C-alpha positions in Angstrom: 15.7 -121.8 -11.6 12.8 -120.9 -9.3 10.4 -123.3 -7.5 7.5 -124.6 -9.6 4.5 -122.3 -9.8 1.7 -123.1 -7.3 -1.6 -124.0 -8.9 -4.7 -126.0 -8.2 -6.7 -128.1 -10.6 -10.2 -126.8 -11.2 -12.4 -129.8 -10.4 -14.8 -129.1 -13.2 -12.7 -127.9 -16.1 -9.6 -129.9 -15.1 -7.4 -126.9 -16.0 -4.6 -125.5 -13.9 -5.4 -122.3 -11.9 -2.3 -120.4 -10.9 -2.3 -118.8 -7.5 -0.2 -115.8 -8.4 -0.4 -114.2 -11.9 2.7 -112.0 -11.3 4.7 -115.2 -10.5 3.4 -116.7 -13.8 4.6 -113.7 -15.7 8.0 -113.8 -14.0 8.3 -117.5 -14.7 7.6 -117.0 -18.4 10.3 -114.4 -18.5 12.7 -116.7 -16.7 12.0 -119.6 -19.1 12.4 -117.3 -22.1 15.8 -116.3 -20.7 16.7 -120.0 -20.0 15.9 -120.8 -23.7 18.1 -117.9 -24.9 21.0 -118.9 -22.7 20.7 -122.6 -22.7 24.1 -124.3 -22.6 22.9 -127.1 -24.9 20.0 -128.3 -27.0 18.7 -130.5 -24.2 18.6 -127.6 -21.7 16.8 -125.6 -24.3 14.3 -128.4 -24.9 13.5 -128.8 -21.2 13.0 -125.0 -20.7 10.8 -124.8 -23.9 8.7 -127.7 -22.6 8.1 -125.9 -19.3 7.3 -122.7 -21.1 4.6 -124.4 -23.2 2.9 -125.6 -20.0 3.1 -122.2 -18.3 1.9 -120.4 -21.3 -1.0 -122.8 -21.8 -2.0 -122.6 -18.1 -1.8 -118.8 -18.2 -4.2 -118.7 -21.2 -1.6 -117.5 -23.8 -2.7 -120.2 -26.2 -1.5 -118.8 -29.5 2.0 -118.3 -27.9 1.8 -121.8 -26.4 1.1 -123.3 -29.8 4.0 -121.5 -31.4 6.3 -122.5 -28.5 4.9 -126.1 -28.6 5.7 -126.4 -32.3 9.2 -125.1 -31.6 9.6 -127.6 -28.7 8.5 -130.5 -31.0 11.0 -129.3 -33.7 13.8 -129.0 -31.1 12.9 -132.5 -29.7 13.0 -134.0 -33.2 16.5 -132.5 -33.7 18.1 -133.0 -30.3 15.8 -135.1 -28.1 15.2 -138.7 -27.4 12.2 -140.5 -28.6 10.6 -140.1 -25.2 11.3 -136.3 -25.3 9.7 -136.1 -28.7 6.7 -137.9 -27.5 6.3 -135.7 -24.4 6.7 -132.5 -26.5 3.9 -133.8 -28.8 1.7 -134.5 -25.8 2.2 -130.9 -24.6 1.4 -129.5 -28.0 -1.7 -131.7 -28.3 -2.8 -130.4 -24.9 -2.6 -126.8 -26.2 -4.7 -127.8 -29.2 -7.3 -129.2 -26.8 -7.3 -126.1 -24.7 -7.9 -124.0 -27.8 -10.8 -126.2 -28.9 -8.8 -127.5 -31.9 -10.1 -131.0 -31.3 -9.5 -132.3 -34.8 -5.7 -131.7 -34.3 -5.7 -132.8 -30.7 -7.6 -136.0 -31.5 -5.2 -136.9 -34.3 -2.2 -136.3 -32.1 -3.6 -138.2 -29.2 -4.5 -141.2 -31.4 -0.9 -141.5 -32.5 0.5 -140.7 -29.1 -1.6 -143.4 -27.3 -0.5 -146.0 -29.9 3.1 -145.3 -29.0 2.9 -144.4 -25.3 3.6 -147.9 -23.8 7.1 -148.1 -25.4 8.3 -145.2 -23.3 7.5 -146.8 -19.9 4.8 -146.3 -17.3 5.4 -142.7 -16.4 5.1 -141.4 -19.9 2.2 -143.9 -20.6 0.4 -142.4 -17.6 1.2 -138.9 -18.7 -0.2 -139.6 -22.2 -3.4 -141.2 -20.8 -4.0 -138.4 -18.4 -3.9 -135.8 -21.1 -5.8 -137.9 -23.6 -8.4 -138.2 -20.9 -8.5 -134.4 -20.5 -8.9 -134.1 -24.2 -11.9 -136.5 -24.2 -13.3 -134.8 -21.1 -13.2 -131.4 -22.8 -15.3 -132.8 -25.6 -17.9 -134.4 -23.3 -16.7 -138.0 -24.0 -17.1 -139.0 -20.4 -16.6 -142.8 -20.8 -13.4 -142.3 -22.8 -12.2 -139.8 -20.3 -13.0 -142.1 -17.4 -11.1 -145.0 -19.1 -8.0 -142.8 -19.7 -8.0 -141.4 -16.2 -8.4 -144.9 -14.7 -5.3 -146.1 -16.6 -3.3 -143.0 -15.7 -4.3 -143.4 -12.0 -3.4 -147.1 -11.9 0.1 -146.4 -13.2 0.6 -143.4 -11.0 -0.5 -145.2 -7.9 1.6 -148.3 -8.8 4.6 -146.0 -9.0 3.6 -143.8 -6.0 3.8 -140.6 -8.1 2.5 -137.3 -6.8 0.6 -136.8 -10.0 -1.9 -139.5 -8.8 -3.8 -136.7 -7.1 -4.6 -135.0 -10.4 -5.7 -138.3 -11.9 -8.0 -138.8 -8.9 -9.6 -135.4 -9.4 -10.0 -136.0 -13.1 -11.5 -139.4 -12.7 -14.0 -138.1 -10.1 -15.0 -135.4 -12.6 -15.5 -137.8 -15.4 -17.6 -140.2 -13.3 -19.8 -137.2 -12.1 -20.8 -136.7 -15.7 -21.6 -140.3 -16.5 -25.1 -141.6 -16.5 -25.7 -143.8 -13.5 -25.7 -147.0 -15.6 -22.2 -146.3 -16.9 -20.6 -145.6 -13.5 -20.6 -149.3 -12.7 -19.2 -150.3 -16.1 
């Protein structure tokens, strides 16, 4: 398996921007091969989850939805409850990127209600992506609240992902009217 792809977070859209499109295409091919040759269902599920994220980040959103649905199906068959939850978060994120907010909102409502039972890392992951969903719809206060929760958990656990939560929180706050910033 190769190193993770390098990307930055666009401070306005909050979307990943990959540094090397050729490396993205190569990683997609590697992940498809990992899925085909997976030694077991768990390995397939992990590779499929990674593929959903790379496809989404590359803009191949129709393919990402198809792979996301396959990942959710695989997680329901062979994954833990936490893996099922994470697969659904990734699929909801693809819906959000496509602008399918009705589907994304429905998923995130259910996912947020269940997130705490999977521990602080998955709870933070869920709030981060629910925040991005709110942000994409211009719901700045909701986005700020989700990003604040994600950041608090990530800082508490000293996770590298805290940086993306800081970027997202700053973006949401920039959009708030002055009176709401202090709320």
